[in-house]
DSSP file (Angstrom, degrees, kcal/mol; ACC not computed):
  #  RESIDUE AA STRUCTURE BP1 BP2  ACC     N-H-->O    O-->H-N    N-H-->O    O-->H-N    TCO  KAPPA ALPHA  PHI   PSI    X-CA   Y-CA   Z-CA
    1    1 A M              0   0    0      0, 0.0    15,-3.0     0, 0.0     2,-0.5   0.000 360.0 360.0 360.0 139.6   10.2  -78.9  103.5
    2    2 A R  E     +A   15   0A   0     13,-0.2     2,-0.4    11,-0.1    13,-0.2  -0.698 360.0 174.1 -82.4 125.3   13.1  -81.3  103.4
    3    3 A T  E     -A   14   0A   0     11,-3.0    11,-3.4    -2,-0.5     2,-0.5  -0.998  21.7-155.8-138.1 135.6   15.2  -80.6  100.4
    4    4 A T  E     +A   13   0A   0     -2,-0.4    64,-3.9     9,-0.2     2,-0.4  -0.960  18.9 172.4-113.2 124.7   18.5  -82.0   99.3
    5    5 A I  E     -A   12   0A   0      7,-2.4     7,-1.8    -2,-0.5     2,-0.8  -0.996  30.8-133.4-129.6 130.6   20.7  -79.9   97.0
    6    6 A T  E     -Ab  11  70A   0     63,-2.5    65,-3.7    -2,-0.4     2,-0.6  -0.755  28.8-171.1 -84.6 116.9   24.2  -80.7   95.9
    7    7 A V  E >   -Ab  10  71A   0      3,-2.8     3,-2.0    -2,-0.8    65,-0.2  -0.939  66.8 -19.6-113.5 117.8   26.1  -77.5   96.4
    8    8 A N  T 3  S-     0   0    0     63,-3.0    -1,-0.2    -2,-0.6    64,-0.1   0.846 130.9 -47.2  53.2  38.9   29.6  -77.2   95.1
    9    9 A G  T 3  S+     0   0    0     62,-0.4     2,-0.5     1,-0.2    -1,-0.3   0.356 118.7 104.4  89.7  -5.0   29.9  -81.0   95.0
   10   10 A E  E <   -A    7   0A   0     -3,-2.0    -3,-2.8    -5,-0.1     2,-0.3  -0.945  69.4-128.9-116.2 127.1   28.5  -81.7   98.5
   11   11 A A  E     -A    6   0A   0     -2,-0.5     2,-0.5    -5,-0.3    -5,-0.2  -0.564  28.0-167.9 -71.1 129.6   25.0  -83.0   99.0
   12   12 A R  E     -A    5   0A   0     -7,-1.8    -7,-2.4    -2,-0.3     2,-0.5  -0.978  11.5-154.9-125.5 119.1   23.3  -80.8  101.6
   13   13 A S  E     -A    4   0A   0     -2,-0.5     2,-0.4    -9,-0.2    -9,-0.2  -0.829  22.8-177.7 -92.7 124.0   19.9  -81.8  103.2
   14   14 A L  E     -A    3   0A   0    -11,-3.4   -11,-3.0    -2,-0.5     2,-0.7  -0.971  30.1-143.5-129.3 137.8   18.0  -78.7  104.4
   15   15 A D  E     -A    2   0A   0     -2,-0.4     2,-0.4   -13,-0.2   -13,-0.2  -0.916  41.8-179.9 -93.8 112.9   14.7  -78.2  106.2
   16   16 A L        -     0   0    0    -15,-3.0    -2,-0.0    -2,-0.7     9,-0.0  -0.897  40.1-118.7-123.4 145.3   13.4  -75.0  104.5
   17   17 A D    >   -     0   0    0     -2,-0.4     3,-2.3     1,-0.1    47,-0.2  -0.648  39.3-124.3 -62.9 131.2   10.5  -72.7  104.6
   18   18 A P  T 3  S+     0   0    0      0, 0.0    46,-0.2     0, 0.0    -1,-0.1   0.635 109.0  60.6 -57.4 -14.4    9.1  -73.2  101.0
   19   19 A R  T 3  S+     0   0    0     43,-0.1     2,-0.3    44,-0.1    -2,-0.0   0.448  76.7 115.5 -91.6  -0.8    9.3  -69.5  100.5
   20   20 A T    <   -     0   0    0     -3,-2.3    43,-2.5    42,-0.1    44,-0.5  -0.529  63.2-132.5 -72.3 126.6   13.1  -69.4  101.0
   21   21 A T  B  >  -E   62   0B   0     -2,-0.3     4,-2.2    41,-0.3    41,-0.3  -0.354  18.7-115.6 -71.6 160.6   15.0  -68.4   97.9
   22   22 A L  H  > S+     0   0    0     39,-3.6     4,-2.4    36,-0.7    37,-0.2   0.894 118.3  54.5 -59.0 -41.0   18.0  -70.3   96.6
   23   23 A L  H  > S+     0   0    0     35,-1.8     4,-2.9    38,-0.4     5,-0.3   0.944 108.9  45.7 -61.0 -49.0   20.0  -67.1   97.3
   24   24 A D  H  >>S+     0   0    0     34,-0.2     4,-2.6     1,-0.2     5,-1.0   0.865 111.4  53.2 -63.5 -35.9   18.9  -66.9  100.9
   25   25 A A  I  X>S+     0   0    0     -4,-2.2     5,-2.3     3,-0.2     4,-0.6   0.915 113.6  43.6 -63.3 -42.7   19.5  -70.7  101.4
   26   26 A L  I  <5S+     0   0    0     -4,-2.4     6,-3.6     3,-0.2    -2,-0.2   0.938 124.8  32.6 -66.6 -47.5   23.0  -70.3  100.1
   27   27 A R  I  <5S+     0   0    0     -4,-2.9    -3,-0.2     4,-0.2    -2,-0.2   0.912 129.1  30.1 -80.0 -46.1   23.8  -67.1  102.0
   28   28 A E  I  <5S+     0   0    0     -4,-2.6    -3,-0.2    -5,-0.3    -2,-0.1   0.816 131.2  27.2 -89.7 -33.8   21.9  -67.5  105.3
   29   29 A I  I  <<S+     0   0    0     -5,-1.0    -3,-0.2    -4,-0.6    -4,-0.1   0.867 131.9  31.4 -99.0 -42.3   21.7  -71.2  105.9
   30   30 A L  S   <S-     0   0    0     -5,-2.3    -3,-0.2    -6,-0.2    -4,-0.1   0.593  96.5-133.6 -91.8 -10.7   24.8  -72.6  104.1
   31   31 A K        +     0   0    0     -6,-0.3     2,-0.8     1,-0.2    -4,-0.2   0.845  55.9 143.7  58.9  36.6   26.9  -69.4  104.8
   32   32 A L        +     0   0    0     -6,-3.6     3,-0.4    -7,-0.2    -1,-0.2  -0.868  19.9 172.6-102.6  97.8   28.2  -69.2  101.2
   33   33 A T        +     0   0    0     -2,-0.8    -1,-0.1     1,-0.2    -6,-0.1   0.278  46.4  99.0 -95.3  11.8   28.1  -65.5  100.8
   34   34 A G  S    S+     0   0    0     -8,-0.1     2,-0.3     2,-0.1    70,-0.2   0.956  70.0  72.2 -63.9 -51.5   29.9  -65.2   97.4
   35   35 A A  S    S-     0   0    0     -3,-0.4    12,-0.3    68,-0.1     2,-0.2  -0.526  86.2-142.6 -65.3 126.4   26.6  -64.8   95.5
   36   36 A K        -     0   0    0     10,-2.0     2,-1.0    -2,-0.3    -2,-0.1  -0.625  13.4-131.6 -99.3 152.4   25.4  -61.3   96.4
   37   37 A K        +     0   0    0     -2,-0.2    -2,-0.0     1,-0.2    -1,-0.0  -0.851  45.2 151.9 -97.7 101.3   22.0  -59.9   97.1
   38   38 A G  S    S-     0   0    0     -2,-1.0    -1,-0.2    63,-0.0    63,-0.0   0.891  76.7  -9.1 -95.1 -74.3   22.1  -56.8   94.9
   39   39 A C  S    S-     0   0    0      0, 0.0    -2,-0.1     0, 0.0     0, 0.0   0.717  74.2-143.8 -98.4 -22.7   18.6  -55.9   93.8
   40   40 A D  S    S+     0   0    0      1,-0.1    -3,-0.1     0, 0.0     0, 0.0   0.763  84.4  84.8  59.8  26.1   16.7  -59.0   95.0
   41   41 A H  S    S-     0   0    0     19,-0.0    -1,-0.1     0, 0.0    16,-0.0   0.244 106.6-104.8-136.2  11.7   14.5  -58.7   91.8
   42   42 A G  S    S+     0   0    0      1,-0.1    15,-0.0   102,-0.0    18,-0.0   0.680  92.1 107.3  77.1  16.6   16.5  -60.4   89.2
   43   43 A Q  S    S+     0   0    0      1,-0.1    -1,-0.1   102,-0.0    14,-0.0   0.647  74.3  41.9-105.8 -13.7   17.7  -57.3   87.5
   44   44 A C  S    S-     0   0    0    101,-0.1   102,-3.1   102,-0.0    -1,-0.1   0.715  83.3-138.5-107.9 -26.0   21.4  -57.0   88.5
   45   45 A G    >   +     0   0    0    100,-0.2     3,-1.7     1,-0.1    63,-0.1   0.474  62.1 127.6  80.9   2.8   22.8  -60.5   88.2
   46   46 A A  T 3  S+     0   0    0      1,-0.3   -10,-2.0    58,-0.1    58,-0.2   0.749  74.2  52.1 -62.9 -22.2   24.9  -60.3   91.4
   47   47 A C  T 3  S+     0   0    0    -12,-0.3    11,-1.1    57,-0.1    -1,-0.3   0.229  78.0 143.9 -96.4  13.5   23.3  -63.6   92.6
   48   48 A T  E <   +C   57   0A   0     -3,-1.7     2,-0.3     9,-0.2    59,-0.2  -0.312  16.8 159.8 -60.3 129.8   24.1  -65.6   89.5
   49   49 A V  E     -C   56   0A   0      7,-1.9     7,-2.6    58,-0.1     2,-0.5  -0.854  39.9-106.0-135.9 173.5   24.9  -69.2   90.2
   50   50 A L  E     -CD  55  72A   0     22,-2.5    22,-2.9    -2,-0.3     2,-0.5  -0.920  25.6-170.0-109.3 130.7   24.8  -72.4   88.0
   51   51 A V  E >  S-CD  54  71A   0      3,-3.3     3,-1.9    -2,-0.5    20,-0.2  -0.983  81.8 -18.7-121.2 116.7   22.1  -74.9   88.5
   52   52 A N  T 3  S-     0   0    0     18,-3.2    -1,-0.1    -2,-0.5    19,-0.1   0.808 130.9 -52.2  52.3  32.3   22.8  -78.1   86.6
   53   53 A G  T 3  S+     0   0    0     17,-0.4     2,-0.4     1,-0.2    -1,-0.3   0.371 118.3 109.7  91.3  -3.5   25.2  -76.2   84.4
   54   54 A V  E <   -C   51   0A   0     -3,-1.9    -3,-3.3    60,-0.1    -1,-0.2  -0.889  69.0-122.5-110.3 133.0   22.7  -73.4   83.6
   55   55 A R  E     +C   50   0A   0     -2,-0.4     2,-0.3    -5,-0.3    -5,-0.2  -0.521  37.4 169.2 -74.7 137.8   23.1  -69.9   85.0
   56   56 A I  E     -C   49   0A   0     -7,-2.6    -7,-1.9    -2,-0.2     2,-0.7  -0.936  43.4-107.1-140.5 162.9   20.2  -68.5   87.0
   57   57 A N  E >   -C   48   0A   0     -2,-0.3     3,-1.3    -9,-0.2     4,-0.2  -0.858  29.6-157.2 -89.6 115.0   19.4  -65.6   89.2
   58   58 A A  G >  S+     0   0    0    -11,-1.1   -35,-1.8    -2,-0.7     3,-0.8   0.715  86.9  66.1 -71.2 -20.3   19.3  -67.3   92.6
   59   59 A C  G 3  S+     0   0    0      1,-0.2    -1,-0.3   -37,-0.2   -35,-0.1   0.705 102.8  48.3 -72.5 -18.2   17.1  -64.4   94.1
   60   60 A L  G <  S+     0   0    0     -3,-1.3     2,-0.5   -39,-0.1    -1,-0.2   0.379 100.3  78.3-100.9   1.9   14.3  -65.4   91.8
   61   61 A S  S <  S-     0   0    0     -3,-0.8   -39,-3.6    -4,-0.2   -38,-0.4  -0.938  75.3-129.4-121.7 131.2   14.3  -69.1   92.4
   62   62 A L  B >   -E   21   0B   0     -2,-0.5     3,-1.4   -41,-0.3     4,-0.3  -0.563  17.2-134.5 -75.3 134.9   12.9  -71.0   95.4
   63   63 A A  G >  S+     0   0    0    -43,-2.5     3,-2.0    -2,-0.3    -1,-0.1   0.860 102.9  61.9 -58.1 -36.5   15.4  -73.3   97.0
   64   64 A V  G >  S+     0   0    0    -44,-0.5     3,-1.1     1,-0.3    -1,-0.3   0.724  92.1  67.9 -65.5 -19.9   12.8  -76.2   97.3
   65   65 A M  G <  S+     0   0    0     -3,-1.4    -1,-0.3     1,-0.2    -2,-0.2   0.671  95.0  58.8 -68.1 -16.1   12.5  -76.1   93.4
   66   66 A H  G X   +     0   0    0     -3,-2.0     3,-2.7    -4,-0.3    -1,-0.2   0.115  67.4 146.6-106.2  20.3   16.1  -77.5   93.3
   67   67 A D  T <  S+     0   0    0     -3,-1.1   -62,-0.2     1,-0.3     3,-0.1  -0.403  81.2   9.9 -57.6 123.8   15.6  -80.7   95.3
   68   68 A G  T 3  S+     0   0    0    -64,-3.9    -1,-0.3     1,-0.3   -63,-0.2   0.384 104.9 124.7  88.7  -3.8   18.1  -83.1   93.7
   69   69 A D    <   -     0   0    0     -3,-2.7   -63,-2.5   -65,-0.3     2,-0.5  -0.385  61.2-122.2 -87.1 167.0   19.8  -80.4   91.6
   70   70 A E  E     -b    6   0A   0    -65,-0.2   -18,-3.2    -3,-0.1     2,-0.4  -0.951  27.7-168.3-110.8 119.4   23.5  -79.5   91.5
   71   71 A V  E     -bD   7  51A   0    -65,-3.7   -63,-3.0    -2,-0.5     2,-0.5  -0.886   6.8-166.9-110.3 137.1   24.3  -75.9   92.3
   72   72 A V  E     + D   0  50A   0    -22,-2.9   -22,-2.5    -2,-0.4     2,-0.2  -0.972   9.8 179.7-124.2 118.1   27.7  -74.3   91.8
   73   73 A S    >   -     0   0    0     -2,-0.5     3,-2.1   -24,-0.2     4,-0.2  -0.512  50.9 -87.5-102.5 176.8   28.3  -71.0   93.4
   74   74 A I  G >  S+     0   0    0      1,-0.3     3,-1.6   -26,-0.2   -25,-0.0   0.792 125.9  66.4 -56.4 -27.5   31.5  -68.9   93.2
   75   75 A E  G 3  S+     0   0    0      1,-0.3    -1,-0.3   -43,-0.0   -42,-0.0   0.733  99.4  52.2 -68.4 -21.1   32.8  -70.9   96.2
   76   76 A G  G <  S+     0   0    0     -3,-2.1     2,-0.7     1,-0.1    -1,-0.3   0.355  90.3  90.1 -94.5   4.5   32.8  -74.0   93.9
   77   77 A V  S <  S-     0   0    0     -3,-1.6     7,-0.3    -4,-0.2    -1,-0.1  -0.879 100.7 -46.1-108.1 106.9   34.8  -72.4   91.1
   78   78 A G        -     0   0    0     -2,-0.7     5,-0.3     5,-0.2    -1,-0.1   0.028  65.7-105.6  65.6-178.7   38.5  -72.8   91.5
   79   79 A T        -     0   0    0      3,-1.7     3,-0.4    -3,-0.1    -3,-0.0  -0.926  29.3-100.6-138.3 163.7   40.5  -72.3   94.7
   80   80 A P  S    S+     0   0    0      0, 0.0     3,-0.3     0, 0.0    -1,-0.1   0.873 127.0  42.1 -54.5 -36.0   42.9  -69.5   95.9
   81   81 A D  S    S+     0   0    0      1,-0.2     2,-0.3    -3,-0.0    -3,-0.0   0.730 126.8  32.1 -83.5 -20.8   45.8  -71.8   95.0
   82   82 A R  S    S-     0   0    0     -3,-0.4    -3,-1.7     2,-0.0    -1,-0.2  -0.674  79.7-163.5-138.5  81.6   44.3  -73.0   91.7
   83   83 A L        -     0   0    0     -3,-0.3    -5,-0.2    -5,-0.3    -2,-0.0  -0.263  24.7-113.7 -64.2 146.2   42.2  -70.4   90.1
   84   84 A H     >  -     0   0    0     -7,-0.3     4,-2.7     1,-0.1     3,-0.3  -0.513  34.7-109.1 -70.2 151.4   39.7  -71.4   87.4
   85   85 A P  H  > S+     0   0    0      0, 0.0     4,-2.0     0, 0.0     5,-0.1   0.822 120.6  54.0 -56.5 -30.7   40.8  -69.9   84.0
   86   86 A V  H  > S+     0   0    0      2,-0.2     4,-2.0     1,-0.2     5,-0.2   0.914 110.1  46.8 -68.1 -42.3   37.8  -67.5   84.1
   87   87 A Q  H  > S+     0   0    0     -3,-0.3     4,-2.1     2,-0.2     5,-0.2   0.933 112.9  49.0 -63.3 -45.8   38.9  -66.3   87.6
   88   88 A A  H  X S+     0   0    0     -4,-2.7     4,-2.9     1,-0.2    -2,-0.2   0.893 111.1  50.5 -63.2 -38.3   42.5  -65.9   86.4
   89   89 A A  H  X S+     0   0    0     -4,-2.0     4,-2.5    -5,-0.2    -1,-0.2   0.861 107.8  52.2 -67.7 -36.7   41.4  -64.0   83.3
   90   90 A F  H  <>S+     0   0    0     -4,-2.0     5,-2.6     2,-0.2     4,-0.3   0.895 114.3  44.4 -68.5 -38.7   39.3  -61.6   85.4
   91   91 A L  H ><5S+     0   0    0     -4,-2.1     3,-0.9     3,-0.2    -2,-0.2   0.934 113.9  48.8 -64.9 -48.3   42.3  -60.9   87.6
   92   92 A N  H 3<5S+     0   0    0     -4,-2.9    -2,-0.2     1,-0.2    -3,-0.2   0.869 116.6  42.1 -61.1 -40.1   44.6  -60.6   84.6
   93   93 A Q  T 3<5S-     0   0    0     -4,-2.5    -1,-0.2    -5,-0.2    -2,-0.2   0.413 106.2-124.0 -87.8   1.0   42.3  -58.2   82.8
   94   94 A D  T < 5 +     0   0    0     -3,-0.9     2,-0.3    -4,-0.3    -3,-0.2   0.935  47.1 169.3  52.9  47.7   41.5  -56.2   85.9
   95   95 A A      < +     0   0    0     -5,-2.6     2,-0.3    59,-0.2    -1,-0.2  -0.066  51.0  52.5 -88.0  34.0   37.8  -56.9   85.2
   96   96 A F        +     0   0    0     -2,-0.3    51,-0.0    -6,-0.2    56,-0.0  -0.974  46.6 177.8-156.3 157.4   36.5  -55.7   88.5
   97   97 A Q  S    S+     0   0    0     -2,-0.3    -1,-0.1     0, 0.0    -2,-0.0   0.519  90.9  12.2-121.8 -77.0   36.8  -52.6   90.7
   98   98 A C  S    S-     0   0    0      1,-0.1    -2,-0.0     4,-0.0     0, 0.0   0.791  90.9-141.3 -77.9 -22.9   34.7  -52.9   93.8
   99   99 A G        +     0   0    0      1,-0.0     3,-0.2     3,-0.0    -1,-0.1   0.411  65.1 120.3  85.0  -1.9   34.2  -56.6   93.2
  100  100 A Y  S    S+     0   0    0      1,-0.2     4,-0.3     2,-0.1   -64,-0.2   0.927  82.9  37.1 -63.5 -41.7   30.6  -56.8   94.4
  101  101 A C  S  > S+     0   0    0      1,-0.2     4,-2.5     2,-0.1     3,-0.4   0.628  93.1  94.8 -82.7 -13.3   29.3  -58.1   91.0
  102  102 A T  H  > S+     0   0    0      1,-0.2     4,-2.8     2,-0.2     5,-0.2   0.830  79.9  51.0 -55.8 -41.9   32.4  -60.3   90.3
  103  103 A P  H  > S+     0   0    0      0, 0.0     4,-2.4     0, 0.0    -1,-0.2   0.931 115.5  44.2 -62.3 -40.1   31.1  -63.7   91.6
  104  104 A G  H  > S+     0   0    0     -3,-0.4     4,-2.4    -4,-0.3    -2,-0.2   0.890 113.2  51.5 -66.2 -39.8   27.9  -63.2   89.6
  105  105 A Q  H  X S+     0   0    0     -4,-2.5     4,-2.4     2,-0.2    -1,-0.2   0.921 111.3  47.2 -63.7 -45.4   29.9  -62.1   86.6
  106  106 A I  H  X S+     0   0    0     -4,-2.8     4,-2.0     2,-0.2    -2,-0.2   0.918 113.2  47.4 -65.9 -44.7   32.2  -65.1   86.8
  107  107 A C  H  X S+     0   0    0     -4,-2.4     4,-1.8    -5,-0.2    -1,-0.2   0.894 113.0  50.3 -64.8 -37.3   29.3  -67.6   87.2
  108  108 A S  H  X S+     0   0    0     -4,-2.4     4,-3.0     1,-0.2    -2,-0.2   0.902 107.6  53.3 -64.1 -39.9   27.5  -66.0   84.3
  109  109 A T  H  X S+     0   0    0     -4,-2.4     4,-2.6     2,-0.2    -2,-0.2   0.901 106.6  52.0 -61.4 -40.2   30.7  -66.2   82.2
  110  110 A L  H  X S+     0   0    0     -4,-2.0     4,-1.9     1,-0.2    -1,-0.2   0.899 112.4  46.4 -61.5 -40.2   30.9  -70.0   82.9
  111  111 A G  H  X S+     0   0    0     -4,-1.8     4,-2.4     2,-0.2    -2,-0.2   0.918 111.2  52.5 -68.4 -41.9   27.2  -70.3   81.8
  112  112 A L  H  X S+     0   0    0     -4,-3.0     4,-2.2     2,-0.2    -2,-0.2   0.905 108.8  48.8 -56.6 -46.7   27.9  -68.1   78.7
  113  113 A L  H  X S+     0   0    0     -4,-2.6     4,-2.5     1,-0.2    -1,-0.2   0.905 111.0  50.7 -63.2 -42.9   30.9  -70.3   77.6
  114  114 A A  H  X S+     0   0    0     -4,-1.9     4,-2.0    -5,-0.2    -1,-0.2   0.898 109.7  50.9 -63.8 -39.9   28.7  -73.5   78.1
  115  115 A E  H  <>S+     0   0    0     -4,-2.4     5,-2.5     2,-0.2     4,-0.4   0.908 111.7  47.4 -63.6 -40.9   25.9  -71.9   75.9
  116  116 A L  H ><5S+     0   0    0     -4,-2.2     3,-1.1     1,-0.2    -2,-0.2   0.906 109.9  51.5 -62.4 -44.1   28.4  -71.1   73.2
  117  117 A E  H 3<5S+     0   0    0     -4,-2.5    -1,-0.2     1,-0.3    -2,-0.2   0.858 110.5  50.1 -60.7 -37.5   29.9  -74.5   73.3
  118  118 A A  T 3<5S-     0   0    0     -4,-2.0    -1,-0.3    -5,-0.2    -2,-0.2   0.507 114.5-119.0 -79.9  -5.3   26.4  -76.0   73.0
  119  119 A G  T < 5 +     0   0    0     -3,-1.1    -3,-0.2    -4,-0.4    -2,-0.1   0.686  53.9 162.4  77.9  17.1   25.7  -73.8   70.0
  120  120 A Q      < -     0   0    0     -5,-2.5    -1,-0.2    -6,-0.2    -2,-0.1  -0.584  32.6-133.5 -74.5 126.9   22.7  -72.0   71.7
  121  121 A P        -     0   0    0      0, 0.0     2,-0.2     0, 0.0    -1,-0.1  -0.313  16.2-157.8 -75.5 159.6   21.9  -68.8   69.9
  122  122 A S    >   -     0   0    0      4,-0.1     3,-0.8    -2,-0.0    15,-0.0  -0.642  43.7 -88.6-118.9-177.9   21.3  -65.4   71.6
  123  123 A Q  T 3  S+     0   0    0      1,-0.2    14,-0.1    -2,-0.2    18,-0.0   0.757 130.0  55.8 -61.5 -24.2   19.4  -62.3   70.2
  124  124 A E  T 3  S+     0   0    0     13,-0.1    -1,-0.2    12,-0.1    13,-0.1   0.681  84.6  99.2 -83.6 -21.6   22.8  -61.3   68.7
  125  125 A T  S <  S-     0   0    0     -3,-0.8     3,-0.1    12,-0.1     4,-0.0  -0.544  81.3-116.4 -72.8 123.9   23.3  -64.5   66.8
  126  126 A P    >   -     0   0    0      0, 0.0     3,-2.1     0, 0.0    -1,-0.1  -0.258  46.4 -85.1 -54.8 143.0   22.4  -64.3   63.1
  127  127 A P  T 3  S+     0   0    0      0, 0.0     3,-0.1     0, 0.0     0, 0.0  -0.254 112.9   5.3 -52.7 132.1   19.5  -66.5   62.1
  128  128 A G  T 3  S+     0   0    0      1,-0.2     2,-0.2    -3,-0.1    -3,-0.0   0.409 105.3 119.2  75.3  -3.8   20.6  -70.0   61.3
  129  129 A A    <   -     0   0    0     -3,-2.1    -1,-0.2    -4,-0.0    -4,-0.0  -0.589  69.5-114.9 -92.6 156.0   24.2  -69.3   62.3
  130  130 A R        -     0   0    0     -2,-0.2   -10,-0.1    -3,-0.1   -14,-0.1  -0.740  45.1-105.3 -82.5 136.5   26.3  -70.9   65.0
  131  131 A P        -     0   0    0      0, 0.0     2,-0.3     0, 0.0   -12,-0.1  -0.362  36.7-159.2 -65.3 142.2   27.1  -68.3   67.7
  132  132 A E        -     0   0    0     -2,-0.0     2,-1.9   -13,-0.0     5,-0.1  -0.841  30.3-102.4-118.9 159.1   30.6  -67.0   67.7
  133  133 A L        +     0   0    0     -2,-0.3     2,-0.2     4,-0.1   -20,-0.0  -0.537  62.2 151.5 -83.8  75.6   32.5  -65.3   70.5
  134  134 A T     >  -     0   0    0     -2,-1.9     4,-2.5     1,-0.1     5,-0.2  -0.658  59.4-111.5 -97.1 160.6   32.3  -61.7   69.3
  135  135 A D  H  > S+     0   0    0     -2,-0.2     4,-2.6     1,-0.2     5,-0.2   0.896 120.8  50.5 -56.1 -39.7   32.3  -58.7   71.6
  136  136 A D  H  > S+     0   0    0      2,-0.2     4,-2.3     1,-0.2    -1,-0.2   0.876 109.4  50.8 -65.2 -39.3   28.6  -58.1   70.7
  137  137 A E  H  > S+     0   0    0      2,-0.2     4,-2.4     1,-0.2    -2,-0.2   0.924 111.7  47.8 -64.0 -44.4   27.8  -61.7   71.5
  138  138 A I  H  X S+     0   0    0     -4,-2.5     4,-2.1     1,-0.2    -2,-0.2   0.940 111.7  49.4 -61.8 -49.2   29.5  -61.4   74.8
  139  139 A R  H  < S+     0   0    0     -4,-2.6     4,-0.3     1,-0.2    -1,-0.2   0.881 111.9  48.7 -61.5 -39.6   27.8  -58.1   75.7
  140  140 A E  H >< S+     0   0    0     -4,-2.3     3,-1.0     1,-0.2    -1,-0.2   0.942 113.8  46.0 -62.8 -47.8   24.4  -59.6   74.8
  141  141 A R  H 3< S+     0   0    0     -4,-2.4     3,-0.4     1,-0.2    -2,-0.2   0.771 116.2  44.7 -67.2 -30.0   24.9  -62.6   76.8
  142  142 A M  T >< S+     0   0    0     -4,-2.1     3,-2.2    -5,-0.2    -1,-0.2   0.335  80.0 107.4 -95.6   6.3   26.2  -60.7   79.8
  143  143 A S  T <  S+     0   0    0     -3,-1.0    -1,-0.2    -4,-0.3    -2,-0.1   0.707  70.5  62.6 -60.9 -19.7   23.5  -58.1   79.7
  144  144 A G  T 3  S+     0   0    0     -3,-0.4     2,-0.6    -4,-0.2    -1,-0.3   0.462  90.7  79.1 -82.3  -1.1   21.8  -59.5   82.8
  145  145 A N    <   -     0   0    0     -3,-2.2     2,-0.4  -100,-0.1  -100,-0.2  -0.930  69.5-158.6-112.2 108.6   24.9  -58.7   84.9
  146  146 A I        -     0   0    0   -102,-3.1     2,-0.5    -2,-0.6   -41,-0.1  -0.698   7.9-164.7 -90.7 136.3   25.3  -55.1   85.9
  147  147 A C    >   -     0   0    0     -2,-0.4     3,-1.1     1,-0.1     5,-0.2  -0.972   3.3-166.1-117.1 111.9   28.7  -53.6   87.0
  148  148 A R  T 3  S+     0   0    0     -2,-0.5    -1,-0.1     1,-0.3    -2,-0.0   0.743  90.5  57.0 -68.3 -24.3   28.1  -50.3   88.8
  149  149 A C  T 3  S-     0   0    0     -3,-0.1    -1,-0.3     3,-0.0   -53,-0.0   0.534 108.9-126.9 -83.8  -7.7   31.8  -49.5   88.4
  150  150 A S    <   +     0   0    0     -3,-1.1    -2,-0.1     1,-0.1   -54,-0.1   0.915  54.4 152.7  64.2  46.3   31.5  -49.9   84.6
  151  151 A A     >  +     0   0    0      1,-0.2     4,-2.0   -56,-0.1     3,-0.4   0.017  26.0 127.6 -91.1  26.8   34.3  -52.4   84.2
  152  152 A Y  H  >  +     0   0    0      1,-0.2     4,-2.6     2,-0.2     5,-0.2   0.895  66.2  52.2 -58.9 -47.0   32.5  -53.7   81.0
  153  153 A P  H  > S+     0   0    0      0, 0.0     4,-1.9     0, 0.0    -1,-0.2   0.870 112.6  45.9 -61.4 -32.3   35.5  -53.5   78.6
  154  154 A Q  H  > S+     0   0    0     -3,-0.4     4,-2.2     2,-0.2   -59,-0.2   0.830 111.0  53.7 -76.2 -31.2   37.7  -55.4   81.0
  155  155 A I  H  X S+     0   0    0     -4,-2.0     4,-2.3     2,-0.2     5,-0.2   0.923 109.5  47.5 -64.4 -46.2   35.0  -58.0   81.5
  156  156 A V  H  X S+     0   0    0     -4,-2.6     4,-2.1     1,-0.2    -2,-0.2   0.927 112.5  49.7 -60.4 -45.3   34.7  -58.6   77.8
  157  157 A A  H  X S+     0   0    0     -4,-1.9     4,-2.5    -5,-0.2    -2,-0.2   0.882 110.6  50.4 -63.8 -38.0   38.5  -58.9   77.5
  158  158 A A  H  X S+     0   0    0     -4,-2.2     4,-2.7     2,-0.2     5,-0.2   0.892 108.8  50.4 -66.4 -38.7   38.5  -61.4   80.4
  159  159 A I  H  X S+     0   0    0     -4,-2.3     4,-2.1     2,-0.2    -2,-0.2   0.887 111.2  49.3 -67.0 -38.5   35.8  -63.5   78.8
  160  160 A R  H  X S+     0   0    0     -4,-2.1     4,-2.2     2,-0.2    -2,-0.2   0.949 113.0  47.5 -61.5 -49.9   37.8  -63.5   75.5
  161  161 A Q  H  X S+     0   0    0     -4,-2.5     4,-2.4     1,-0.2     5,-0.2   0.923 112.6  48.1 -59.1 -47.5   41.0  -64.5   77.4
  162  162 A A  H  X S+     0   0    0     -4,-2.7     4,-2.4     1,-0.2    -1,-0.2   0.904 111.0  51.5 -62.4 -41.4   39.3  -67.3   79.4
  163  163 A A  H  X S+     0   0    0     -4,-2.1     4,-1.1     1,-0.2    -1,-0.2   0.918 111.0  47.2 -62.8 -42.5   37.7  -68.7   76.2
  164  164 A E  H  < S+     0   0    0     -4,-2.2    -1,-0.2     1,-0.2    -2,-0.2   0.891 114.3  47.6 -67.6 -38.6   41.0  -68.8   74.4
  165  165 A Q  H  < S+     0   0    0     -4,-2.4    -2,-0.2     1,-0.2    -1,-0.2   0.847 114.0  46.5 -67.1 -35.2   42.7  -70.4   77.4
  166  166 A M  H  <        0   0    0     -4,-2.4    -1,-0.2     1,-0.2    -2,-0.2   0.645 360.0 360.0 -87.2 -13.3   39.9  -73.0   77.8
  167  167 A A     <        0   0    0     -4,-1.1    -1,-0.2    -3,-0.2    -2,-0.1   0.478 360.0 360.0 -70.6 360.0   39.8  -73.9   74.1
């Protein structure tokens, strides 16, 4: 199927097998290998990307479903010379060890911050309240992203730092 997806600001026309996941299209066809294939079952979050500003597990989504959509992978977040505040905070807080999950963690953080800004509640948000950036709120919203190295305290600190810098 002919599919056009805007990836990191560039429109890409692809001829795809309709069974191709968005993750495989990014990694195997477009050679954007930042999003990782961890579990390939949507359980680890290593493949997290943003689609139209919303974070998703790219391994669970068919690429043809995103015809006309805008996808941002880690390659579209900052540059080596000009890091995004989230990337800089992850570096500053040493919020990674092996780094395998880091692209998904960073993309998920961008989604989390957008959700908070929009006032979208989570399971941690008290009923009727506007969500606030508490450690528990961060942990709940990041619970779909697994870090096998257990850098969770540093990840929470990085998210707090990035939110403060971006405010």
